[in-house]
N, C-alpha and C positions, 0 to 999 in steps of 0.2 A: 503493500500499500504507498508505504514513505517514498519506495522507490519511483513508483509512477506518480506521485506527486512531484517529486523532485524534477522529474524529466519532462511533467506537464508543460506546454508551450504558454500558456497564460500565466500559470505560475512563475516559468522563468521571466518572463516579459514584466511580471511585477516586479519580483526580485532585481531584475536588472535595473530596472527605474529608482526602487528605493536606494539601491548600492549608489546610482549614478549619483542621485543627489545628495547622498549622504558625503559623497566624495568630495563635490562640490563645497557642500558645508564644512567640511573636515579641512580643505584647504584655505575657506576662508577664515576659519577658528586660527588658524596658525598666522595669519597676514602681519598682525604687529610683532610676531616674535621673527619672522621673516624679512620685517623691515630694520631689525637691528642686527640681522645676521650676515657675516661676510660672505660675498656672493659665492665663494666656492664651496662652502657649507650648505648651501639651500636644497640642493636634493635631497640632504641626508636629514632635514629637520621634522619634516611633516609626514611622519611614522605612519601612524594609522590611515588618513586619508591614501596615501599611496598604497598600503596594503589592501584596502577597499577597491583603489582603482586595477590593482590584478586583477582581482575577482570579478570585477566589472567587465573588463576584458574578457576575461574566460566564458563567464555569462554570456555575451555577444557572440563568442565564438561556438559556444555550446547549444545555443538556440538554434545555429545554422548544423549543428551535426558535426562540428569540427573540434580539435583538440589542439591545443599550443602549451605542450608540456614545461617548458620553462616559465612561462607565466603561471603554470597551475602549481608549480612548486614554489615558486615564489608567493604565490598567493596562499596557500596552505599554511607555510611556514609563518610567513608575517602576518596572517588574519589572527592565527592563533596566539603569537606571542603577542601583539600590540594589542589584542581584543583583552587578555587576560592580564597584562601589562597595566593599561588604564583602569579596570575593573579596581586591581588590586590598589593603585596609585589614590584613587578616591576613595575607597575606603580606609586607607590610610590618612589621607586627608581627613575624613570625617573624625576619625581615632584622633588627630594632632589638634584640629580645629573646633571640632563639635560641631560643625555645620558644613555642609556642600551646597545647600539650595536645590532647587527643582532640577538646575542645569546638571549637576552633580549626579543625581540620580539618574537622568537623562541619558548621561554619556556612561554609567556603568551598565544601564538596559542594552544601548544602543553597541558598546564593545564586547557584552557578552554574546549578542547576536551575533557580532565579527565572526568572533572564535569560534560559535557554534556552525555556522553556515560554511565555513570553510571546511571544516571537518565530514560535514553531511554529503559533501559531493565528494570525498576521498575516492569511494567506489569507482568515479566516473572520469578521475585523472588517468594520463597514460604517462606517468612520471616513472622516469628511470633515473638511476644512481647519478649519472652525469647532470640531469636536470636539478636534482637536489643536492649535488655538492656546490654549484652554481648559486643556488638560494641561499645555501647556510653559508659561503663564504659572503653574499652580500649581507645578511642579517648581522653577522658577526663584525664585519667592517662596519656597519651600522653604530654597533655598539662602543667599537674605539672611538668615530668621530662624536659619539655622545658624550661617553663619561672619560676620554683622555682629553680631546679636544672641547669640552664643555659646551657640546650643542645640543643637549637633551632638552625635550620639552619643559617649559617653566611652569611646576608647581610652587608658587610662594612659599606655602608654608613647608613643604618638604624639603629646601633647599638646604639645611643642615645635615640631612641624612643623604646626600649625594652619594657617596662611597658606598654606603651600604644598599644603596638602589642600583648602582652601578654594578655590584657585585651580584645583586639577585637577578638583574637583567640580561647578564651573560649566562647565568645557567638555566635562564626561561629561554634564552635561546636555543641552546643547547638541547633541552626538554622538546623544545617545538620542533627542532630538527629530526630528534629520535622518533618523537610521534608521528610526523610527518612520514618519515622510512617506514616504520611500522602500518600505519593505516594504508599505504599505497605499494611499496616494493616487495616489502615482507609478506604482506597478506596474499598479494597476488602469486608470488613465488609459491607460495603455502598452497593455494588453490590449484596451482598448476600440478605439483607434486601429488595433491590428492585425488586428482581425476587420472 
């Protein structure tokens, strides 16, 4: 039943529109930070909207029955990573500041949705090890840009915890890569061996 819904053209178009609009809003949310970012780092700052952009591109191709494995690998890894990351950061802000307001709860819900949708489409990806390797390098490189060159998303109340957040983010990246491997490459190999 779930597989049928995930492949339904009307559902895919609705999901595409939601992700397309969410991606635009995400880039808009980063405008103020991008204005103070050195130009060389700009591509690495808007993490979540870039993750949803990968998934939006995947959906567009999937609607027409096509696969783009490099984008799929970047999508599943970065959607899960930044989806979970934003949920944790907002909950951490709630713990530190005592309030995150309606926008904070909206960010938690939308980023949780991001993380889940990327995983739901795992059976449909045509990811091989080379695709996942590239995606892994991209997300780990992004962590270096964020926490070595200090270009991470700015959460005012969490600034004093940047070292701990950087450490957490690195291991979240590793977990996201391993999870993507398990859900795509490992599972497909298991299914082939079982037949």
